[in-house]
Steps between C-alpha positions, in 0.01 A plus 500: 500500500495464123249732335366388165551770240209569271418719203250783536361671191258786460420838358516852646242755388420864556160627613382524139579131444808549284810290558784681676851446368826527701337436839758358744377176662696403812456212743517674835774381732674298230623760250419310181313716252390550142323759285174491308501479121340745259154350556537499879572127531767357729655175618693454824634206700411535870711343771326553838227291659249788519618725220396865475561686177556874491410696185662840449522754216545875498167679485297223665441392857714206606300186578572182700315183396504173695534214253343228723408205280455703184739445215334755270444857617322805365614819672365853462712801595350837588657830405682680778311687770794559732671824394844349568442235233432753225744499211703818453698600191860595585805572287565205268244274665212446741471423872227445752456772758612267777838462327558872444770674699486837325252787498264414215142609428292349222165621366271305271233631266233513773717733709589752229383859519167531324404748230626628168867426562734543205835388642600198707671704773170666592342161573693470827432850634411478868532121505859438613654656813806712428415539130400851393341543156472864391394635163685810386204594283131421476539489123394166347817300447702743711808396695478318833776475760527198728724510807560207733615573855586863444718695261820304440697752296562873479501477123192424299499121485299364794273287282487126574594237247197365312512138378229377262475122455869460580627791289650794697398825334723799454406809698581711195211677332362333189320807365638851445440780746313810394721764343495863611306713255432771753333318791803311627580137434288216630576155633469190278194283543493211748708215349270239662199620301558232238372225731130421499423481873229238434776258397679518837457205735717614790745768610772417752703765683847405627592753766800387705849402389443127554219505247646753255875423509458230235456797261821660629589832344137591428336392825579792732160663449313171527364270232148472360429168325201500264363161397243477223218251473532139388240243407348306790382144515134439431275604217623751243432853619386779267454831684375835372523811715375847413450818695407865447626763741444868567767722660503855633748710694526359852554837667496856372743758630327774699560811290289814504167506323415798280300658780780455753754634252299816433483565873875453547652701213588867536535568126156465338669467160559139601124437497423377148132444558467122471455217748721201413612201703809413300541162667151404380593620151831316467400181685232262379314181580717245323405154375696179528425193289669166547432170323699181545465139393706208630511126438683247714533125537725250672551133428697228674814607311471875445296818506436814300348843545407743220357849541426819310389834642428856401486797738410864434520738795425866457676739731304741717683786326359581159688340206698247708460128436663158542437205270645152519457192285669189634522126445663216694585135442632278781555134419675206661530135399682197641682232305694175543449246778322618812503863376878520514515791254279806530498786251327824591440810292369841608436790264320829541476776241332837532452834335436802721397843381520798735345833412649757733433858605753776582591398854847488650689477828786732402327793339638847558338840510257419217337219694292221349136410446398424860682811623316720251169331586531576870617859469261598218287798600147366573344814355644422157307302239620204298393657169474858383205659321615361165517142624878491515697405808535804724843655470625585849761737350739416782859390523550152650127441547262366235150369452535131598246386241700682234811314614316171454394609153851585375669196655529143372698219668477138383710210627483156342686207655527145369635243742544125494627292791554127464703219641567133434530291815634145472519258793670159483507254790842338485437263790243503777554822693739662250350730237676713237325820395558725203340842463528719190316831515464799270338832582468726194347848497466778245358839595423812301391836640377791289452832677360806323417856592329670210561866412332707769461841663691413818866549587553124469651427157251729322615374156426144604731207571496126438722252683530132420685247711541128439632251753591134465599253767586133510559288808638149442527241776680163501497279809613149590445357845464177693244426770566213739264371768543205731307368799701272729294392798433834675758695301384702199754664274428731207791646306525739208799595287500693177634749251324804354590737220295807413564760233323834474496701175342843519503776242302781349501799270294807442476830322325838525321707236422868556253718315241237416166550324196625685267249659263360240720600207674237294622176654580440865878527551513154661374356168694726264775691682624650173172676421592822681763629737872499548696215663710643781646223714556127483601283792562134568662248728585132513609305806572139587564351840538140608459304821666161557409312818562181695264406779437224750257433782456220754185436705523246780234389747497239771166341582325810358603674823847647453568695183814639342540701181827628352553666163776671305490690175798641312413769246728646238383819331636713219366806681780499757869565500759247387621461858155407629327309223358240740294540813421219746172484686457235772205433731420269792174422675372275777147386579337307781153347464447488873139385464632164381689436822365218714413729789267701273362232269196432717415868540155548348514877457840512327509388138831653393773712654832573334794723591730633228829692491702604197799706393634577157634738236333618184613753240381796296640547151247759382750754371571648161703297256861600431541723807820314594660590168648824374302703251636751248357738243627724223396864499604807305488704820798303630680499165806669361628632168751292315711532185526802271136494390387572859250214486330443837563155644249377759640452848446206731299540822475250783132452593534227761778390733549120499465300823607136458424432870127573484289210637149410608303664771461233769200448725555294815177386659416318821151363549314333788154356443222299662226316306200358682159340452273469803160340560480354148529833321310716745822698538800473271775729389860612491712731714831633366785726607762607246814711482604590146820701446631631168877550470735589213234737365576619145493878458629762259700731729763773452831352391846557642712799409668476157246242378404547133131547590318669785307186604567128523290191572621328819392269780466707816554380857163612639207280601129512435319307773139377481354304788154422621235259617244333272191301577223316320209372709208310354198307611254260343222651707237271350568185302171318456330339205336778303659781701863599552664822610873576509661821626867597508686812601862585423730777609863607494708756686802665343800676651733641238832667577815607318829439681863596435439686175847614381362829364326765710172473311335404172209709376213371289131574451539777243202735513294594195356844444580865425812623674586155634791407277765312700284477813485163684290380795638147562824442687709188563711553810654281771272451796180565305258292295523484122259746349512743792385850420727805523275804544447836664244502778187697415421725799180672387442853368588841637261795534554585134399154386851388405616146557752453782765228493774372729852632453638159401381193321467186709480130426159344550471123479186374345473401133485127578195383698584341832213251477311349206207261526227314317180318593336240275179302535340226289154359559309223319133430566338242274508656152626841621853623559598829661846641559655832593842642581640805680849649478664781694816657636613710796797715595603642163493844336467637149640826368214645297689641205168512315367758747824696506526509122137536391286611794702741715358830626704695242252384233244758618733770372544338158154400367528140624306287745615403848432221745257575782757342731745787442260792483404733783393867476795611711765333276663719238489373137850637455650207695727292280511121551783365713602142583367493853286295736199694369487244218594199713197280572440167668452211258300287747191338351263205509335387176226262401711358222259252343159338547352210305158337506447192286219257430519163326173421324363154589464306176237231461696335221874514440491339160629810322612738773673395823461826692406864459636753749395864522695758700527868581827650624594835644856626511661790690158594634563695817805661662531672836798737507596856586724527196379777267641360176340247268639193674712458816641177356743658257834415352781730391649371175709813451872461565778749569845394377377141499375516862133434566247741643266386774164636609482791254163554329579627150138558390449149365209377292216447754395156622155364414220316675342228290184292491483204267243240411601165360413141422705181497366203302655154512412247232 
């Protein structure tokens, strides 16, 4: 039978009536197809007697339309409802969830953690299974550590790779750390603070090797892709958002009150007659102000987004503060025929100012502000009779308010991140992409202790440190996509070059002017004092990469993904410049099989399996090369004048064979959607093994140095089960309610370590020099504790301990979880989230250092947890299970209630939303420190500490009130 061909024309629109470009129009059963133009119009020649046209585009529900006798069609496509049709950002591209074969979780703006959140990494806390977000300080702008699927390295360097709008960031710090002027050094501020979180549209976490291997040598700890907002089709959108927040300490440590202290002490000379709660004195109700303004628009050929924001967050400790001013421009425009050429531009610039207080994680016997606050005698007063700060007249213990008065610490960081993204469609299905990115940062930190009456630099000291960094990215790659009947092929091939320049310098001045006299040393360092030391460094490292990936699917049922990345790095030895990181993955959309197509309760069901290698290159530069120095101590006398000639010393033994740490990961997953969203989720099992770990270990006999950097033969194994279960409990007009719960187990174990043990977790406090509580040993988990067992007290009140130390597993929690709920009722919205963990322990170094029973014999306060009348104050602190506490907790992490005011007229204002948010409101835990969710940034010989509470800046609970106005 001869079928008369005929032309069908029409237009495809979205729900808002705008034409949709690039919609694929296919005549079902025949294979002929076309695409819509920029205005949504199309033309196709149909060949069958009763033609049916199928309309498909990522982000919208596919639609079949019977042509019948119509030659002109108008088709409307709805946005996706099925979770499997959602678009997910992956490395160097996008995919729908139904095409994914790797372990990927994506959050949009509606799913982010609510509250006054400074850094992007905190937005995903409690939202993604297997991702643990832990602040190492409650200080505004303080550092945050993110770990994905356990600790992947013995060294410090378990942070994932962050990619912002296609630019991979360096994990190097962009601001200087705090220098030691008597309180120990402090960690640099969080490098992600430069991003205004209101500008972020989505955050995608790549967890398994199939998803992360495209980033090769930097993907072993997972990848976090941050995508900022773009203009959307429709009317131009001008949005103003402003909120005011109030913060206070979330939990006070239970130390003795003045009345309790008077009852406990034996020496009445320690009763100074006052009644002071030092935590109430040092901590305050802090204010947070945030104002942002954004403007966005999209046309048929391009889009743009512009924003500006200012944030000022006071810390709950007196004198601490964080301020950020930021601006962003994102723009994209298309040119030539049928939008063949697209040019995109993203730029963000920010200035952050951090005002710090004397806190530290590596202080010694003199302690730091929080230590002095907790152990301050509650019978002392803040001021003496003359109105001056009370002088405690003690060695290694000082009035904490006096410490705040004599200390000044300002950090200023300027950072700009931008990239130019060019896309050119060579032929249908083949697109060339060019990406040029630059990340530039300049940081300056000025730390001052003014002349004082303590033992800490009593003549005063000023330390300045400047740091500069530049990250340059150049990428070329090709994307190819082709649909042949039921076969869909997507291929990627490219080249990447990235160069990292990092340098800094600083100096110290001793004997500065008194506070209030003359000019501040940071403004005029030559006014008073004597320069004593000057330091500096400059480093460059480069990364050259080739990468390829192929995605294949048959009939949207059978999926295959394969990728390979080759990375060459200047950080490694000449014999191992390149590392190769392959991955493979399979997927089966079983719900699309004929025997399940008619099942009403099953919307989607997919099985996934993957295997692959990723790498970790987070090591110091130059460690593969020899290092030498000249020193008079190694010199010799030469010639008749007996002039001393400096001798040469070898500082580092070269190792040309050093190579990447390699993580091999196997992953099995199931994705499902049942009863039209009534139950949906993901189940995953993973096994993640680190080999070729890089460590600095004792060198062989006759080596020029005592230590050498090598790849060891041991393994670090992380494995576990993850789940995310959600339900659209109610989905009616005017009322919807969604709940999801996620959780992850973790089993961590070290195997075949070639050395007997590696110690870390150095303890801070008097008499604790060289003492460690963490141990890395074969057969045990990373971060295990190595302690004496506390066995109670004898009849004289003396502590009793076991004869030998033993290894106690427990720093890493065995189970982490989160629960999130979102509810919309007419003009109201209500959401809340919980987080928690089980099966881990913390070593309370804070209690051991600042609050032990020995304080009652030395005019200091003590924790009620460690006091009993029958315990002798003469007991000295010992690293034992007495200070080992469970870190289990459950926390109401955030709550939000919002209301959108109904407007009679929208001539000037489109919407006005009011909201109140609570953050870190309520925690149930038996841990006696400030926060059971702690991090241990301190390292020992480059190896990280785990689960050690170093008396960090306390965490805060916050209430904020805000308004969002759209014009």
